[in-house]
C-alpha positions, 0 to 999 in steps of 0.5 A: 357720440359727442363729448356731453355723452362721455361727460354724463356717462363718467358722472353716472359711473363715478356716482355709482362708485361713490354710493357703493363705496359709502354704503359698504363703509358704513357697515363697520361690523366685520368689515375691514378697509384696505388700500392696495397699490402696485407697480407693473412692469411689462416687457414683450420678448417675442411677438407671442411671449410677455414677461411681467414683474409686479411689486405691490403693497397691501394694508388694512385698518388693523395695522397689517402691512403686506408687500409682494413680488410677482413674476409672470410669463404670458403666451398669446395663443392667438389675438384673443386668448392667452395662457400664463404661469406665475409665482408670488412671494409675500411678507407681512409686517404689523404695526400692532403685534397683538393682532398677529393671530387675531382672525386676520383675513387670508390676504394678510397671512405672514409669509406666503408663496403662491403659484398659478396657471391662467387661461384668459381671453376676450369672449365677446366684443360688441361696439365699445363693450368687451366681455373678458374672462379668466380661469385660474388654478392657484396653489398657496404655500406658507414659506415655500421660498423662505423655508418657513415650513408649515404643512397645514398652510397649503391652499388650492383655489380655482378662480373664475373671473368675468369682466365687462369693459367699456371704452369711454374714449381712446384713453379711458376704460371703465370696468365692472367685474366679479370673481369667485374663489373655489377652495379645493381641500383634501378633506372637504368638498369644493366650496366657495371661499370668497367672492370679489366684486370690482368697479374700476377706471383705467387711463392711458397717460401715453403709450408708456404709462397707464394707471388704474383706480379700482374699488372692490368689495370682497366677502369671505364665506369661510370665516365665522362670523362672515368677513368683508373687505373694502378695497381701494386699489391704485395700479400703475403700469409701465410698458418697457418696450415703448419706454426703450423705444423712446430712450433709444430715439433720444440717444 
C-alpha cells in the first residue's frame, strides 16, 4: 500500500471521530464532558512477567476532579494470552462542593479502591487487523485503604471488552472497541450497568515512548434519567526496560 492510502484512511478515520464527537456534544441534556489523562510506566522483570504503574487524572464539567494510582502485575501465558491482577486507589476533589451528592456519575465517587483480575488476548489476526478481547472481574470498595468505611459502597462487575486494531503503519495504530459492564449485586440479578464505546489512535514515538488519543462515549443505564459521558482521553506510556538500556548505553 502506498502513502496516499494511509493518508486517505487517516483523513476518513479522523473525520468519523470528529463527526461522532460533535454529534454527542450537542446533546447537552444528561451528558457530561470529561477529560481523562494518565501516565503508564511498564517494566518487564522476567520474560513472562510485567509490572505496570499508572497515575491518572479525571475531570468533568461539573467541577469534579479525581486522581488515581494503579498497580498491576501481568503474566504472559503464551504469545497470545495474558492474565493480570491489579488494584487502584482513587481520591476525589471538587471545585464546587455543592455538587458532592448531586447525582455524580459512578466514575466520580469520593474515595474508592478496587481490585481486578483480567484474562486478555489476541483472538484473531488477519493482515493488518487484530481482534483483541479482555474479560475482567472487578470489585470496588469505598475507602478500603484509607479506612473510610461504608459497607453499602461495594460493587462487583464483570467487564467484557472487544477491540479491533488496525496497523496504519509501523508506528501508528487505529482502534475501535466496545465494553459492557455487568453489575453483580447480592439483592439483584445480573444486569448491564453501563456501556463504553471507543475510537482511538496510538503512536509509537520510539521504542521508549508511546502516546494514545482516544474518544469514548459511555452510557450509564442504572441512573434515572439515563446519563451519558463524552470522554477525551490522553495516554502516555514509558517502557522502563528500553529507557534503562538507553541510559546504560550512554554511561
